C-alpha positions in Angstrom: 0.0 0.0 0.0 2.9 2.4 -0.6 1.1 3.7 -3.7 -2.5 3.8 -4.8 -1.6 1.7 -7.9 -0.7 -1.3 -5.8 -4.4 -1.9 -5.2 -5.3 -2.2 -8.9 -6.9 -5.6 -9.6 -6.5 -6.7 -5.9 -9.4 -8.3 -4.1 -10.4 -6.1 -1.1 -13.1 -6.9 1.4 -15.2 -4.2 3.0 -17.4 -5.1 6.0 -20.5 -3.0 6.7 -23.0 -1.3 4.5 -22.5 2.0 6.4 -21.2 5.5 5.5 -17.7 4.2 6.2 -18.1 1.0 4.3 -19.7 2.7 1.3 -17.0 5.4 1.1 -14.2 2.8 1.3 -15.8 0.6 -1.3 -16.2 3.5 -3.8 -12.7 4.8 -3.3 -11.1 1.4 -3.7 -13.2 0.7 -6.8 -12.0 3.9 -8.4 -8.4 2.7 -7.8 -9.2 -0.4 -9.9 -9.5 -2.8 -7.0 -12.0 -5.7 -7.0 -14.2 -4.7 -4.1 -16.5 -7.1 -2.2 -18.8 -5.3 0.3 -20.3 -7.7 2.8 -23.1 -6.8 5.3 -24.6 -9.1 8.0 -28.0 -7.2 8.0 -30.6 -6.6 5.4 -30.4 -4.3 2.4 -32.1 -1.2 3.6 -31.1 1.1 0.7 -31.6 -0.5 -2.7 -30.7 2.6 -4.6 -27.3 2.9 -2.9 -26.7 -0.8 -3.5 -27.5 -0.3 -7.2 -25.0 2.6 -7.3 -22.3 0.4 -5.9 -23.1 -2.4 -8.3 -22.8 0.0 -11.2 -19.2 0.8 -10.0 -18.4 -2.9 -10.3 -18.6 -3.4 -6.5 -20.0 -6.8 -5.5 -22.4 -6.7 -2.5 -24.0 -9.3 -0.3 -26.4 -9.0 2.7 -27.5 -11.2 5.6 -24.2 -12.9 6.1 -20.5 -13.1 5.1 -19.9 -15.8 2.5 -16.7 -17.7 1.8 -16.7 -16.4 -1.7 -16.4 -12.8 -0.5 -13.8 -13.5 2.2 -11.4 -16.0 0.5 -8.2 -14.5 -0.9 -8.9 -10.9 0.1 -5.7 -8.8 0.4 -7.1 -7.0 3.4 -10.4 -5.9 5.0 -11.7 -2.4 6.0 -14.2 -2.6 8.9 -17.1 -0.4 9.7 -16.6 0.7 13.3 -19.9 -0.7 14.6 -18.8 -4.3 14.2 -18.3 -5.8 17.7 -14.9 -7.2 18.6 -16.2 -10.6 19.3 -18.0 -10.9 15.9 -17.6 -14.4 14.4 -16.5 -12.9 11.1 -13.3 -11.5 12.7 -12.4 -15.0 13.9 -12.8 -16.2 10.3 -10.6 -13.4 9.0 -7.9 -14.3 11.5 -8.0 -17.9 10.5 -7.4 -16.9 6.9 -4.6 -14.4 7.9 -6.6 -11.6 6.4 -5.6 -8.3 8.0 -8.4 -5.9 8.9 -8.3 -2.3 10.1 -10.4 0.9 10.3 -10.9 3.5 7.6 -8.8 6.0 9.6 -5.8 3.5 9.7 -6.1 2.9 6.0 -5.9 6.7 5.4 -2.9 6.9 7.7 -1.0 4.4 5.7 -1.1 6.9 2.8 -1.1 10.3 4.7 0.2 9.7 8.2 2.0 13.1 8.5 -1.3 14.9 7.7 -3.3 13.2 10.5 -4.7 15.2 13.4 -6.8 12.8 15.6 -9.1 13.8 18.5 -10.6 11.3 20.9 -12.2 11.2 24.3 -15.6 10.5 25.9 -17.1 14.0 25.6 -16.1 17.1 23.7 -14.3 15.4 20.8 -16.8 16.5 18.1 -16.7 20.1 19.1 -12.9 20.0 19.4 -12.6 18.4 16.0 -14.8 21.0 14.4 -12.9 23.8 16.3 -9.5 22.6 15.2 -10.7 22.3 11.6 -12.1 25.9 11.8 -8.9 27.2 13.4 -6.8 25.9 10.5 -9.3 26.6 7.7 -8.2 30.2 7.0 -4.7 29.0 5.9 -5.1 25.3 5.1 -7.6 22.8 3.7 -8.2 20.8 6.9 -11.6 19.2 6.7 -13.1 17.5 9.8 -14.0 13.9 9.3 -14.1 10.5 11.0 -16.7 9.7 13.7 -18.3 13.1 13.1 -20.0 11.5 10.0 -17.7 11.7 7.0 -15.0 9.1 6.5 -11.5 10.5 5.8 -11.4 8.3 2.8 -13.8 10.7 1.1 -11.1 13.3 1.2 -8.3 11.3 -0.2 -8.7 12.4 -3.8 -9.0 16.1 -2.6 -5.5 16.1 -1.1 -6.1 18.1 2.1 -3.3 19.7 4.0 -4.6 18.0 7.1 -7.2 15.4 8.0 -8.8 16.5 11.3 -10.3 13.2 12.5 -12.7 12.5 15.3 -11.7 9.0 16.4 -14.1 6.9 18.3 -13.1 4.1 20.6 -14.7 1.7 18.1 -12.5 2.9 15.2 -9.4 2.9 17.4 -10.0 -0.7 18.5 -9.4 -1.7 14.9 -6.4 0.6 14.3 -3.4 -1.4 15.6 -0.7 0.8 14.1 -2.4 4.2 13.8 0.0 6.9 14.9 -1.1 10.4 13.9 1.1 13.4 13.7 -1.0 15.2 16.4 -3.4 13.6 18.8 -5.8 15.0 21.4 -7.3 13.1 24.3 -10.1 15.3 25.7 -11.2 13.2 28.7 -12.4 9.8 29.8 -15.6 8.9 31.6 -17.5 5.5 31.5 -19.3 5.0 28.2 -19.6 2.2 25.7 -18.7 -0.2 28.5 -21.0 -2.9 27.1 -19.0 -2.9 23.8 -15.5 -2.8 25.4 -16.2 -4.8 28.6 -14.4 -2.6 31.1 -13.5 1.1 31.4 -9.8 -0.1 31.3 -10.4 -1.7 27.9 -12.3 1.4 26.8 -9.3 3.6 27.8 -6.7 1.3 26.2 -8.6 1.4 22.9 -8.2 5.2 22.9 -4.7 5.2 24.4 -3.3 2.9 21.8 -2.7 5.5 19.1 -0.8 7.7 21.6 1.4 4.7 22.6 2.1 4.2 18.8 3.4 7.8 18.4 7.1 8.6 18.2 9.2 11.6 19.3 8.3 13.5 16.1 4.7 13.5 17.1 2.6 15.6 19.5 0.2 14.5 22.1 -2.3 17.0 23.7 -3.7 15.6 27.0 -6.1 16.7 29.7 -4.1 17.4 32.9 -7.3 17.5 34.9 -8.2 13.9 34.0 -6.3 11.2 36.0 -6.3 8.7 33.1 -4.9 11.1 30.5 -2.5 12.8 33.0 -0.9 9.5 33.8 -0.8 8.5 30.1 1.4 11.5 29.4 4.3 10.0 31.4 4.4 6.9 29.3 4.7 8.4 25.8 7.5 8.9 23.3 5.6 11.8 21.7 6.2 15.4 22.8 3.4 16.1 25.3 1.4 19.2 25.8 -1.2 19.5 28.6 -4.3 21.6 29.0 -5.7 22.5 32.4 -8.3 24.8 34.0 -5.7 25.6 36.7 -2.4 27.5 36.3 0.4 24.9 36.8 3.5 25.6 38.8 5.6 25.4 35.6 3.9 26.6 32.4 6.3 24.9 29.9 4.2 22.7 27.5 1.0 23.8 29.1 -2.1 25.7 27.9 -4.1 26.9 30.9 -6.9 29.1 32.2 -6.4 32.0 34.6 -8.5 35.2 35.3 -11.0 34.3 32.5 -8.2 34.1 29.9 -6.5 31.2 28.1 -2.7 31.2 28.1 -0.2 29.1 26.1 2.8 28.8 28.4 3.0 32.5 29.4 1.5 34.0 26.3 -2.1 35.4 26.6 -4.2 34.0 23.8 -7.8 35.1 24.4 -10.3 36.3 27.0 -13.1 33.6 27.1 -15.7 36.4 26.9 -14.7 36.7 23.3 -15.7 33.1 22.6 -19.1 32.3 21.2 -19.2 28.9 22.9 -20.1 28.6 26.6 -18.9 26.4 29.5 -15.7 25.3 31.0 -15.6 22.2 28.7 -15.6 24.5 25.7 -12.7 26.4 27.3 -10.9 23.1 27.4 -11.9 22.5 23.7 -10.5 25.9 22.8 -7.3 25.1 24.6 -6.7 22.0 22.5 -7.2 24.0 19.4 -4.7 26.6 20.6 -2.0 24.0 21.0 -2.6 22.6 17.5 -2.4 26.1 16.1 0.9 26.7 17.9 2.4 23.3 16.7 1.4 24.1 13.1 2.8 27.6 13.3 -0.1 30.0 13.5 0.6 33.2 15.3 -1.4 34.3 18.4 -3.5 36.8 16.5 -4.5 34.3 13.9 -5.4 31.8 16.6 -7.4 34.4 18.5 -9.4 35.6 15.5 -10.3 32.1 14.5 -11.4 31.1 18.0 -13.6 34.2 18.1 -15.4 33.3 14.9 -16.2 29.7 15.8 -19.8 28.9 16.7 -21.2 25.8 18.5 -22.0 23.0 16.1 -25.4 21.5 15.9 -26.8 19.6 18.9 -23.8 20.4 21.2 -24.9 23.1 23.6 -26.2 24.9 20.5 -27.9 28.2 21.2 -31.2 28.3 19.4 -32.9 31.6 20.3 -34.1 33.8 23.1 -37.9 34.1 23.8 -39.0 36.6 26.5 -35.6 36.6 28.2 -35.3 32.8 28.2 -32.4 31.3 26.2 -33.0 27.9 24.6 -30.1 25.5 24.2 -30.0 22.2 22.2 -27.6 19.7 23.7 -29.1 16.6 22.2 -25.7 15.0 21.6 -25.5 14.6 25.4 -26.4 10.9 25.3 -24.8 10.0 28.7 -25.0 11.5 32.2 -21.4 12.8 32.1 -22.1 14.8 28.9 -25.2 16.3 30.5 -23.2 17.2 33.7 -20.9 19.2 31.5 -23.8 21.1 30.0 -25.5 21.7 33.3 -22.3 23.1 34.8 -21.9 25.5 31.9 -24.6 27.8 33.4 -23.6 29.4 36.7 -26.0 31.7 38.6 -28.8 31.0 36.1 -32.3 29.6 36.6 -32.2 26.5 34.4 -34.9 24.1 33.5 -33.5 20.8 32.2 -35.3 18.5 29.7 -33.8 15.0 30.1 -34.6 11.4 29.3 -34.8 9.0 26.4 -33.4 5.4 26.2 -31.6 4.7 29.4 -28.0 3.6 29.2 -28.3 2.3 32.8 -25.1 4.1 33.9 -24.9 5.6 37.4 -26.8 8.9 38.0 -25.0 9.8 41.2 -22.9 12.8 39.8 -25.7 13.8 37.4 -28.1 14.1 40.4 -25.5 16.1 42.3 -25.3 18.6 39.5 -29.0 18.8 39.1 -29.5 19.6 42.8 -26.9 22.3 42.6 -27.9 24.0 39.4 -31.3 23.0 38.0 -34.6 24.6 39.1 -36.8 22.0 37.5 -36.4 18.7 35.5 -38.9 17.7 32.8 -38.5 14.1 31.9 -39.3 12.3 28.6 -39.0 8.8 27.2 -38.3 5.4 28.5 -35.9 6.6 31.2 -38.5 8.6 33.0 -39.3 6.0 35.7 -35.7 5.4 36.8 -34.6 9.1 36.6 -37.6 10.2 38.6 -37.1 7.5 41.2 -33.4 8.2 41.7 -33.8 12.0 41.8 -36.7 11.7 44.3 -34.8 9.3 46.5 -32.0 11.8 46.7 -34.3 14.6 47.7 -34.9 16.3 44.4 -38.6 16.7 43.9 -39.3 19.4 41.3 -39.9 16.9 38.5 -42.5 16.8 35.8 -43.2 14.0 33.4 -44.0 14.8 29.8 -45.4 12.6 26.9 -43.5 14.4 24.1 -40.5 16.7 23.6 -42.8 19.5 22.4 -44.9 19.3 25.6 -41.7 19.2 27.6 -40.5 22.5 26.0 -43.9 24.1 26.8 -43.7 22.9 30.4 -40.1 24.1 30.8 -41.1 27.5 29.4 -43.9 28.1 31.9 -41.4 29.0 34.7 -39.8 31.7 32.5 -36.3 30.6 33.4 -33.1 32.1 32.2 -32.3 28.9 30.3 -34.3 25.9 28.9 -31.7 23.2 28.3 -32.3 20.0 26.4 -29.5 17.7 27.6 -31.0 14.3 27.8 -28.3 12.1 29.4 -29.8 9.3 27.4 -29.8 7.8 23.9 -32.6 8.9 21.6 -33.8 5.6 20.1 -37.0 5.3 22.1 -38.6 8.4 20.5 -36.3 9.3 17.6 -34.0 7.7 15.0 -31.0 9.6 16.2 -29.8 12.4 18.5 -29.7 14.6 15.4 -33.4 14.0 14.8 -34.1 14.8 18.5 -32.1 18.0 18.3 -33.8 19.1 15.1 -37.2 18.5 16.7 -36.2 20.7 19.6 -34.8 23.4 17.3 -37.8 23.4 15.0 -40.3 23.7 17.8 -38.5 26.4 19.6 -38.1 28.4 16.4 -41.9 28.0 15.7 -42.9 29.4 19.1 -44.4 32.9 19.0 
């Protein structure tokens, strides 16, 4: 795989009829490879399947046949395939290597890879880094954010700014980006990984792969990532909300300002994104800008012009002095805690609930009791959330049958903020967190 031409006429297997799988199949077919795309589920998009077949890509559904697997040079996996899937055992038995789309891109463009991982904040940080670089460079954001980096290979970007999920990184044994950011670590996807330690190691692997010519940007306020920094060969930069004793290789927060080492970069009042977590996201972008060679004025101006992306503490509008925020991407309690703690000395009504991930609510309830004036609950999680909140002494709770009704109930108190930050998945009432966030946005915008 040292050149694109090496793939011509080679048999390549792609697993998963997903955005990642489809992008990989198209790219490989355009290189002249013989592409076999195999999906264990049903064909739910006949038009897309027809498009692939017209490109000469062979497809199969409801299983992985020997015909598709045998003699494949390698396999690109969609990230949702579980690590204990039977197909992976079959690939190992046949000595067929498999890896993620981001690792495949890194084989070809490793020095252009900027990777961002973590439990919460990685999507905003990915978009923010891309925005920061976009005035000087073609640096599209991609990866777990919804666009495979494979889709940009023909466009020759200066940098690939990749949101890297733990699923993708699990299948990226050698992935070692030029710059990597670890935002934080809290329990999530434990059913998939088995333990929080396995979840951490999936994310930490790319940092361990990096050499002394690479740069790791780590959260000094997180015990997992702080400890990781001592084990790496890469040059390490830390970000922290406290001023460290020694500021070398630190970006930090003091007196409402962000500093890189001892250089003032920006007053956070000039940012258009709110909350301490977004201060941390901005810090990560600052370090990337400094590594790449932007001057402080360029970094500051680009930070000032960045707006929150959809469904991530996204400001929608103000109605009669009440601000409405869409944080539908908060699909676990830890993410909701971050949003709740973004509003200090404000009267906030929280809309929460959905499909319960059954993770602990202890810290979530603590933040609710400290900062939330009322909770309006929706979806399947209503019963457990109400019971645990009530048992801990928080009683200002209202159940709602729909998101629209919840918004109306939340608005009745005329709070400073109505915050949708569900702490749950969306799949009980919506097809995705995006659909849930769009429903919130559309209804708020429709209100008189």
